[in-house]
matplotlib code that plots the C-alpha trace (Angstrom):
import matplotlib.pyplot as plt

x = [189.5, 190.5, 193.8, 192.0, 189.6, 192.5, 194.5, 191.4, 190.8, 194.4, 194.0, 190.7, 192.2, 195.0, 192.2, 190.8, 187.2, 187.0, 187.9, 185.0, 182.6, 183.9, 183.9, 180.3, 179.3, 180.8, 180.0, 182.3, 183.0, 180.0, 179.2, 179.7, 183.3, 184.1, 182.6, 184.3, 187.6, 186.7, 186.1, 189.6, 191.1, 189.4, 190.9, 194.4, 193.8, 194.0, 190.6, 188.0, 184.7, 182.5, 184.2, 183.8, 180.1, 179.6, 181.6, 179.7, 176.4, 177.3, 178.7, 175.8, 173.2, 174.9, 174.9, 171.2, 170.4, 172.2, 169.9, 166.8, 167.6, 168.4, 164.9, 163.3, 164.8, 165.7, 162.9, 162.9, 164.1, 167.4, 167.9, 167.1, 169.7, 172.5, 171.7, 174.2, 177.1, 175.9, 175.8, 172.0, 170.2, 166.7, 165.8, 166.9, 164.8, 161.7, 161.9, 162.4, 159.5, 157.3, 158.3, 157.7, 154.2, 153.3, 154.5, 154.7, 157.3, 157.9, 159.8, 162.6, 163.6, 163.0, 164.4, 167.8, 168.3, 167.2, 169.8, 169.2, 166.3, 168.4, 170.5, 167.7, 164.9, 165.9, 165.2, 161.4, 161.2, 162.5, 160.3, 157.3, 158.3, 158.5, 159.0, 162.7, 162.8, 160.9, 163.1, 166.3, 165.0, 164.1, 167.3, 169.5, 167.5, 168.4, 172.0, 173.0, 172.4, 173.9, 177.0, 177.3, 176.9, 179.5, 182.0, 181.6, 182.0, 185.1, 186.5, 185.8, 187.3, 190.4, 193.0, 190.3, 188.0, 188.0, 185.6, 183.0, 180.4, 180.5, 180.5, 177.5, 175.4, 173.8, 172.6, 171.6, 168.9, 167.1, 167.4, 165.9, 163.0, 162.5, 162.5, 159.9, 157.7, 158.1, 157.4, 154.3, 153.0, 153.7, 151.8, 148.8, 148.8, 148.9, 146.2, 143.9, 144.6, 143.5, 140.5]
y = [133.6, 129.9, 130.8, 133.0, 130.2, 127.7, 130.1, 130.7, 127.0, 126.4, 129.1, 127.6, 124.1, 125.4, 126.2, 122.6, 122.3, 126.0, 126.6, 124.5, 126.3, 129.7, 128.8, 127.9, 130.9, 133.5, 131.5, 133.4, 130.0, 127.8, 125.3, 122.2, 123.3, 124.0, 120.6, 118.8, 120.2, 119.1, 115.6, 115.7, 116.8, 113.7, 111.5, 112.9, 112.2, 116.0, 116.0, 113.4, 112.7, 113.3, 116.6, 117.8, 116.9, 118.9, 121.9, 121.8, 121.7, 124.5, 126.7, 126.1, 126.7, 129.9, 131.3, 130.6, 132.0, 135.3, 135.6, 134.7, 137.5, 139.9, 139.2, 139.3, 142.6, 144.4, 143.2, 143.6, 147.2, 146.5, 143.4, 145.4, 147.9, 145.7, 142.2, 142.4, 142.7, 139.2, 137.9, 137.8, 139.4, 140.8, 137.9, 135.3, 137.1, 137.3, 133.7, 132.6, 134.8, 133.2, 129.7, 130.6, 132.1, 129.1, 126.2, 127.6, 126.9, 123.3, 124.8, 125.6, 122.0, 121.1, 124.3, 123.6, 121.1, 123.4, 125.7, 129.4, 129.1, 127.4, 130.5, 133.0, 131.0, 132.0, 135.6, 135.4, 133.0, 135.9, 138.5, 136.2, 135.8, 132.0, 130.6, 130.5, 127.0, 125.6, 127.4, 126.1, 122.5, 122.5, 124.1, 121.7, 118.7, 119.7, 120.9, 117.5, 115.4, 118.1, 118.2, 114.4, 114.1, 116.6, 115.5, 111.9, 112.9, 114.9, 112.0, 109.5, 111.9, 112.6, 114.4, 115.0, 116.9, 119.9, 118.0, 117.9, 119.9, 117.5, 114.5, 115.8, 116.9, 113.5, 113.4, 117.1, 117.0, 114.0, 115.5, 118.8, 116.9, 114.9, 118.1, 119.7, 116.7, 116.6, 120.3, 119.9, 117.1, 119.1, 122.1, 119.9, 118.2, 121.5, 123.0, 120.0, 120.2, 123.8, 123.3]
z = [85.3, 85.5, 87.1, 89.6, 90.5, 90.9, 93.1, 95.2, 95.6, 96.6, 99.3, 100.5, 100.5, 102.8, 105.3, 105.2, 106.4, 107.0, 103.4, 102.1, 104.4, 103.4, 99.7, 99.9, 102.1, 99.8, 96.6, 94.3, 92.9, 92.1, 94.9, 92.7, 92.0, 95.6, 96.6, 93.7, 94.9, 98.4, 97.0, 95.4, 98.7, 100.3, 97.6, 98.5, 102.2, 103.1, 104.8, 105.8, 104.2, 107.3, 108.1, 104.5, 104.6, 107.8, 106.5, 103.2, 104.9, 107.3, 104.5, 102.1, 104.7, 106.0, 102.4, 102.1, 105.5, 104.6, 101.5, 103.5, 106.0, 103.2, 101.8, 105.2, 106.3, 103.1, 100.8, 97.0, 96.9, 98.5, 96.3, 93.2, 94.2, 95.5, 94.2, 91.4, 94.0, 95.2, 91.6, 91.8, 88.9, 88.8, 86.5, 89.2, 91.8, 89.5, 88.6, 92.2, 93.3, 90.6, 91.8, 95.5, 94.8, 92.6, 94.7, 98.3, 100.9, 99.8, 96.8, 99.2, 99.1, 95.4, 93.9, 95.4, 92.6, 89.7, 88.0, 88.3, 90.7, 93.4, 94.1, 94.5, 96.1, 99.6, 98.9, 98.2, 101.2, 103.4, 101.7, 102.3, 106.0, 105.7, 109.3, 109.9, 111.4, 108.5, 106.0, 107.7, 107.8, 104.1, 103.2, 105.2, 103.9, 100.3, 100.9, 102.5, 99.3, 97.1, 99.2, 99.4, 95.6, 94.6, 97.3, 96.1, 92.5, 93.2, 95.2, 92.3, 89.7, 91.8, 89.7, 87.0, 89.4, 87.0, 84.8, 87.5, 85.7, 82.7, 85.0, 86.9, 83.9, 83.3, 87.0, 87.4, 84.7, 86.2, 89.6, 88.4, 86.7, 89.9, 91.9, 89.6, 89.9, 93.6, 93.8, 91.7, 93.9, 97.0, 95.5, 94.6, 98.0, 99.9, 97.6, 98.2, 102.0, 102.0, 99.8]

ax = plt.figure().add_subplot(projection="3d")
ax.plot(x, y, z, "-o")
ax.set_aspect("equal")
plt.show()
């Protein structure tokens, strides 16, 4: 599997910025690995940082928009039937739906930093018919720091970019905790506003 991923990354790197965007759109390889490799490419001078951020933001957003529209037009039945082909399990959808019901639309931003939930949260947003513009704004607002962080980490690691998950671990847990706290405050604030 590792050889397959490296070959795929080599092919994507030959496409430059388009390769980063495609890698994130398809998400056969986790986004942190695609972006980490993008950071490595920046360190080699193959691509520029600004272009990589733009490509990462476009690719990451496009992937989430696809899931949003899938939820919007297909609903839960189509996801139960075909979700496994998109590497989305019923458990991911269940957990994401619980989060969306509990915290409302603000969870679209905060959930992007929480493992497991981050991949499936767009689906219940589509099912709940969350306004498209609001969904897109929250998504982009979360994808930009995620993209910046992993590109930077890949750049710093350089040749050692394959250790990106280990290097990111000390930062991901605090980010997830901060996202949970932020999501809770958002939930309480919106509940108070409604009441």
